[in-house]
N, C-alpha and C positions, 0 to 999 in steps of 0.2 A: 590390563584393559578394563576400564570401568563398565559395569553393566549399563545397558541402555545406549551405549555408544559403541562405535567401532574401535576408537582409540587412535585413529589415523587422520591426518590432515594432508591433503595433496597440495603441493606448491608447484605452480606452472609458470616458468619464465618464457614468454613467447619470443622475446628478443634473442635469447640464447638457445631456445628450443630444449630447455632442460626441465626435467620433472623430478622432484624429490618428495619424499614422504617423511613427515614429522610425526612423532608420537609423544604428545604432551603428557605430563604427569596427571594423575587423577585429580589433584587439588586444583589444577588449572580448569578442568572441566567443571568442577563443583563451583568454583568462584564465578566463572564467566558463562557457563551453561551452554551457550550456543546462540544461533540466530543473531538478533540485534546486538547482543553483548559481545559476541565474537567480532562483529564488524567494528564496533567501537574500540575494542582492544587493539586490533591489528592496525586500524587507521591511526590511532594515537601513537602507537609504538613505532610504526614503520613509515609513515608519510612525513616528509619534510613540510614544515610550515609553508603555506603559500603555493603548494603544488597546483598546477593547472589541471582541472578535472579531465580534460580531453587529451592530456599528454600521456606518453608511455609511463611516466612516473606515478600516475594514479594506480590504485589497485582495485580489482573487482573481486568481491568475496561472495561465494555461495556458501551458506551455512545452515546446516540442520541443527536440531537440538535433541535432548534426551528422549523426547516423546515422538519425534519424527520417525515414522515407520513402525512404531509400536502398533500392533493390530487392534486398535481402539478407535471408535468414531472420533473425528476431529484431529487426528494425529498424522495428517498428511502434508503439513506445511513446511516451508523453508524460507529463508531470508536471502536477499541479494543486496549487497551494499558496496559503497565506495564514496569518494568525494563527489558531490552532486554537481553536474554541469548546469543545472537549473538554478540552484541557490548558492553555489560556492561553499556550501557547508556539509554537514553530515547527511549522507544519502543512504537510505535503506528502505526496502519494501518487502512485503511477504507475499507468497503465492501459495495457493492450494494445489489440488490435483494429485498427481501420482509421482512426479519427478523427484521430490524430496525424499520420499520413501525409497525410491529406486536408487538414489545416490548412496544411501546408507547400505542397502543390500548389495550394492556394487563395491563397497569396501571403504567408504570415507565419510567422515563427519562434516568436512568442509573442503572447499577448494579456494586457494588464493592465487589469482591470476595477475601476473606482473608483465611489464614491458609491452611490446607491440610486435606482432608478426610481420615479416616483410611482405607476405601475400596472405590472402584470406585462408584461414584454417578453421578446423573444428576439433574439439577434443572428444575422444571416445574412451569411456571408462567401462571396463567389464571385469567383474570379479577380482578387484584389487589391482588390475593392470590398466595403465593409461597410455594413450598414444595421441600425438598431435598429427592430424590428417589434413590433406589438401582440401580446401573448400572453394577454390576458384570457380568450380562448376556450380556451386550453390549460391554464390554472391549474386544478389539481385532477385532471388526467388522470394515469393511470399511464403508465409509460414507453413501452409498446408503442403505446398509443393516441396519445400525444403525437408519437412519431416518425412514425407513419402520417399524422397530421394535418398535420405540417409538410411532409412530402414531397408530400402531395396539394395543399396550398396553394401550394407553390412549383413544382409540376409537374415534379418530378424524383425518381424513385425511387432515384437514386444518391447523394443527399445523405446525408452522415454527420452524426449528431446526438449531441452530448454534452449531457446534461440532468439535471435533478433530477426526482424523483417527489414525491408528496405528503409524504414524510418531510422532504425538503429544504424544501419550502414551509412546513412546520410547525416548521422549525428544530430538528429532532431533532439533538442534538449529535454524533451519529455517522452522520448522513446522508451519503451518498456522491454522487459525480458518475458517472453511468452513460453509457457510449457503446456503440453497436452492440448494446444490450440485454443483452450478456453480458460486458462488460468494465467494470471499476470502479476509479476512483480512490477506494479504499474507506476508507482510514484517516484519522483526525484531523478528520473532520467538515466537509470542504470543501463538501458538499452543503448544509449549514446556512448556510455563508457565502454561497453562491450564492442560496439562498432569501431570506436577509436583504436581498439587493440587488434582490429582485423580478425576478431573471433566471431564466427558466424553462429556456432552452436556448441552445446555440451550435451553429448548423447551418453546415456547410462543404461547398463544392463547388469543386473546382479541376482545372485541366487543365495546370498548369505543370509541366514536367519539371525535376527538380533538376539543377543544373549541377554535375558531378563533375570533379575534377581529373584522374583517370585512370580512365575508364570501363572499360577492359579489365581493369585490376587489380581493380576492384570486381566485375566479372563473374566473374573467376577465383575470387575468394573466395566469391562467391555459389554458384558451382558446387560448390566444396569443401563448403560447408555443406549444400547440397541433397543431395549424395551421402553425407555422413558423419553429419550431425546426427541423422537418423532412426534410424540404426544405433546411435549412441552413446546415444540416448534411446529405445530400443526399447520399454521398459515404459511410458514416458511416452506414446508414440504409441498403444500398445495400451489402456492403462488410464487415461491422464490423470494428474493429480496424485493421484487416488484410489488410485494404485498403492502409496502408502506406508501405507495404513490397516492392512493385514495385518502388514507387518514392524514398524511402530511398536507395534502391539498385542502382538506377540510379545516385543518388547524392553522393554515396560513404559512406553512413551513416548506412548501414546494418551490424551489428557486425557479423563477420565471423571468425571461427576457433580461438576462444578466443581473439577476437578483433585484430587478426594479420592483417586482411584485412577488408575493408569496403564495398566490393561487393562480391556477391556469384553467382557462375556460374549456380546454380540451383534455383535461386530466383523465376523464373516463376513457378516452380513446387510447391512452397509453398505459393503462393500469395493468396490474397483474391479472385481474379477472379477465380483461379483454384479451390479453396475451394467451391465457389458458384456453379461452373459448374460441380463439381464431387461429393463431399460427403456431401454437405449441405442438411439437412433434412428440417429445418425451422428456423425462426428467433425468438428470445426471447427478452423479455424486463424486466426491473426492475419495481418496484412499480410505477404505474401511468404514466409510460414513453411512449411517442408515437414513439420514434426513433427506438427501437428494434435493438440495435447494437450487442446483444449477438447472438452467433451461436449455433445451435444444429446439430451435425453431426452423421452419421451412416456409419460404415465400417463393412463388412462381411469377406473379405479376403484380405490379408493373416492373418489379425488380426481382432478379433471381438471387436468393440468399442461400448459401451453402450451409446445411445443418452441421457439417463438421466443425464449424466455428461456434457452435453452441447458440446462445441467445443473450439478449441484453439483460444485465443486472440493473438494480435500481439506479446506481450512479450513472450508468450509461443512458438509461431512459430519461433521467433528468438533465444530464449534461448535453446530450445530443437532441433531447426532446424539449421539455418545458423551458429550459434556460435559453434555448435558441428559438423559442416560440413555435416549435414543430409539434404538431398533434397527430401526425401520421405514423402509426406503429410500424408500418412496412418500411418507411424511410429510415426510422431509427434502427430497425433490424438490419437493414443494409449498411447503415453507418457502423453498427457493431461489428459486422463482418469485415468491413474495410479497416477499422482500427485493429482488429485481431490479425488480419492478414498482413498489414503493413507494420504492425508492432508499435502502436501508439497508445499512450495512456489516454483512455477515453475521457477522463475527467478534465485533464488539462487541454486536450484537443477541443472538446466542446466549449470549454471556457474561453479559449482564444478566439473561437469563431463567434461566440456570443459577444465578446469584447469588440470584435471588428464590425459586427452587425450594429451594435449601438453607435459606434463611430460613424458608420455609413448613414444611419438614420438621422444623426446630428449634422450631416454634411461635412464631416471632417475627413471623410474618404468619399471618392466619387467613382462612377463606373470606369473612369480612366485609370484609377489606382487599382481597381479590382479585376482588371482584364475583361471588363464588360459584365461581370456578374452583378446581379441585383441582390446585394447582401442585406436585405431587410429581414427582420425577424419573421420566421414562418416559411422561408423559402427552402423547402426540402432539397430539391435538386442542387441548389447552390451550396448547401451544407455538404452534400456528398462530393461535389467537385473540390471544395476547399479541403476536405480530409485528404484527398489524393494529392493535391498541390502541396500541402504541408509535409506529407510523408516523403514526397519526391523533391522537396525544396524548389518548387516551380512557382513563378509569378509572385503574387502576394504571399503565398505559402512559405516562401523562403524566409520572409520576415516573421511570420507567425510561428515558424518552427523554433524561434528563439524564446518563446514564452511571452506572456502579456507584459511583464515588467520591462523587458528589453524592447519589445515592439512599441510600447507607449512612448518610451524615451526617443525612439527613432521617428515616430510619426509626429510627436509634438506634445507640449505640456497640457494642451487642452484635452488630451485623451487620457491623461493619467488617472482621473477620477473614475474612469470606466475599467481600469486595469485592476481587477480584484485579485490580490495575491497577498501572501504573508511570507516574508523572507525570499520572495521570488517564485514561490510555488502557488499555483492557482488554488482557490478554495474548492473543497469537495462540496457535494450537493446537500448541505445542511445549513439551515438559516440561523445565524448567530443573533439575529434580533429576537428570535423565539427561544432557542436554547442558549441562554446567555452564559452559563458556565462553560459550555462547549466553546463559546467565543473566546473566553479566557484561555481555554485549552488550545485552541487554534494558535493563539499568539505565543504560547509557551512551547509549542511543539518544536523539537530540534530539526525536523525535516521540512519546516514550513507547514502551512495549514494541512492538518491531517485529522480525519475522523476515526481512524482505527485505534490509535492509542489515546483515545479521548473519552469523555463522558457524554452520554445523550441524556440531557436533563429530563426529557419527557418520560423516561423510564422510571423516575424516582419521585413522581408527584403524588403517589398514593401508596398504600401499604400492599404492594404487589408481592408475589413470590420472589421476584428478583430483589426487591428491597429487603425482604426477610433474609435472603442470603447474606446481604451486606451487614446485617446486625453482627455477624461473626467478627467483623473488623471495626466495630464501633460506630456504624452508621445506622441510626435508629429511627429517625423521623423523616417523612417525606418533605420535600421543599418545592416551591413553585419554580417553573422554568425561568422566570425573570429574576430569581433571587441571586444576589451576589454577596451574601453574608459570609462571615468566617465559616459557618457550618457548610455552606455550599462549596467553598474553596477546599475545605478538608475532604468533602465528598468527591470533588474533582480529582484531588491528588491521589486518594486511595484507589479510585477507579483507574486512574492513569497508571499508577505503579503496578497494579495487577495486570493490566493489559500489556505493559512493557515486559513483565515476566512472561506472559503467554507468547510474546514475540521472541523470547529467548528459548522457550521450551521445545519446539515452536508448535503451537496448536491453535485451534479455531475458536474464536470468540462465540460463534453461534452455538457451539456445543458446550464449551466450558462455562460460558456466562448465561446466554439465553436458554441453553438446554438444561440449566439449573443443576449442573454437575456440582458446583459449589467449591468453596475454598478447601474444605477438609478432604473431600473426595479427590480433588485434583492433587493435593499434597500426598494422599495415599497412593495415587497412581504414579507420581514421581518416585516415591519410595519403593513401590513394587517393581518399577522398571530399573532403578539404579541401585537399590539396596542401601541407599543413604537414609539416615535417621532424620529426614527433613521435616520441616514444619511450615505452616503458613507464614510465620515470621521470616524464616529464611527466604522463602520464595518472594515475598514482598521486597526484601533487600536485594534480591537478584534484579527485580525490575527497577529499583531505585539506582542500583549500580549502573545498569544499562543506560538509563536516561541521563545520569550524571556524566558518564563517559561521553555521550553524544553532546551534551551541553558544553563540556570541557573542550571537545574538539572544535565546536563552533566559536567559543571564546578565543581559542588559540588562533583561529582563522580570521579574527577581527570583528566578529559579531558583538553587538552591545545590547543593552536593554532597550535601546531605541528600535531594534528590530523585532521586539516582542510587542507588536501592535496589530491593530486591525485596520483595514481600509475605512476611510471616512464614511463611505456609504452606509456602513452598518450601525452608525450612530444616528442615522436619520430614519425616522419611522416611515412605514408605508402610509400612504394617504387614503387607502381603502382596504377592504378585505378583513379577515379575522384578526390580523395583527395591526389594524389601523391604530396609529399613535403609539405603538410599542417599539422600543429600541433600548439598548443599553445606555445608561447615563455615563458619559465619558469620565466624570469624576469618580463614580462608583467603580467603573472598569479599572481606572488607574489604581485605586485603593486595593481592589481585588488582586491586581498584578503584584503590588508591593507585598501584600499579605502572602501570596503564593511564594514569592522569594523568601520571605521570612520563615514560613513553614518548612521549606525545602533546605534552608540554610544556604541560600544563594544570594549573598549581599550584592546589590546592584546587578543581579542576574548571573553572577559568576559563582560556581561552587566554591565554598570556603575550603581552605586547607584542612580544617577540622572535619568537615563533612567527608572529604576525600579520604582522610585517614580512618574515619569511622567505618567507611565502606571497604577498607582494605586496598585502596587504590592510591596510596600516597606517592607511588611512582609517577603519578600524573602531575604532581605539584610543580616540579622544576620545568615541566614542559609548558606550563602556563606563564612563565616569566617572560617579560618583554625581551625582544632581541637586542 
């Protein structure tokens, strides 16, 4: 058994109700690490080309990494992956909280779920033992009620539950997997995959301590993080991710009214400062984390908001707030509760509602189409009704549950310019007219537009402590946000590869990057946990291997370089505000895209045989051949 891991993977076939345990060799763990890379390995190895994402033949993979559950701040994350019902390609998302650590303490590094149960079931794992249990009485419950019912049934309030809500049961294509009620494997629709398998929840309880190669070295790094990360992330601790609302608005980077504008006249009403001073009840953390960036809010009037569901993060504030023209923080807090209770990705949910609001304002949809709802920007009560309709697939919500790409095709060609997505996934709440390197990163992402394994250009425009960190891997000079030079593309690639590694490890960007833990200290932590003589070079290759596996999967499933693009809207500047006249030049964007391919050794967007051999994944080469 390698240090840092349990050494066991649980395979669950819901069709045959069989459970088996696999014990991969140590070299498997070292090469694929965990998290995102585990997902890529198993999808490429075990899924037939062209599998329907919502069929029993898809797989759902829960994967921890060598740092998951290590008692160090930032080490509470895990991945959930499968073939995405939203994009038809590589699907994977990470979540924080406590569930990932509990999975490892319960005796497993990963779970591979296959087939489909005849009736709703849930999986219970305790101290190395797993059981498939009847979940018919849980089907239809919202996430708080389901978690409470499982804990009561099993007689243990300490059980950690990863689950779907009604949106996953109804196979909304952007349904998410919820754990701890306030942590979400949010993107790419893994909740729909889980629902398609009649799997309501995975409950874990464990008492197994992780075996670490050098416990004292781990403790020393944990102490450094405990003493320094809250200082380096002071605004994050005080205001949470909502801390960025005000500066983004000032810089013209706050998505407003379906990205038609970059500043919102009611931004102060939905800012982190306003949340702190009005509805904030307390701060929450993830496993072993000293920063406490999560919020818990309470609202009594005019909406009742249950604090069990935490509070809105930045992405939710923008997606359900400014991007829908909503400036009422209490409405957004209620929307956050609804998306958490029903199990919806708040980014995609807000985006499809912003899309339909723009369609409504252009007369492409009428009250007859919306069931009488006045779906203009700024209508908070209508937003809340649409969230419920989407989750339950009722009325217009049944169409929006398919995502903006499919909805636009159904409504008509005139609406497609309002359907903002890449590879079928709605954009996160970051403005690619401003962060232009991130825009290239959006287009290259294997999961569709994603900000998590991407670069935020605005963090590298001056000689900040963050940029000082990146000197260790050859990034020396700051660059403007609008720069798309070879230096910027190299900066994007190095940033992205490190973030892909963190998705394999699996740990938190806010600690490992924003907390200034740095490359060398992270490598030391991996070495102390596993006993491996690792290096920053090896860890960068872990990230490169992970993204190359994901890219290879997409190419096998029919994606081409044409899918590596951005919506037309983002090549058109704003007509007012701080970003007036600013947008990527399409020719410069295309050159940047080709340069990205060249630097990654992805000719025409497809990983070369030489690159796959260099990464030790030459077994993928024959899988890429045409049928």
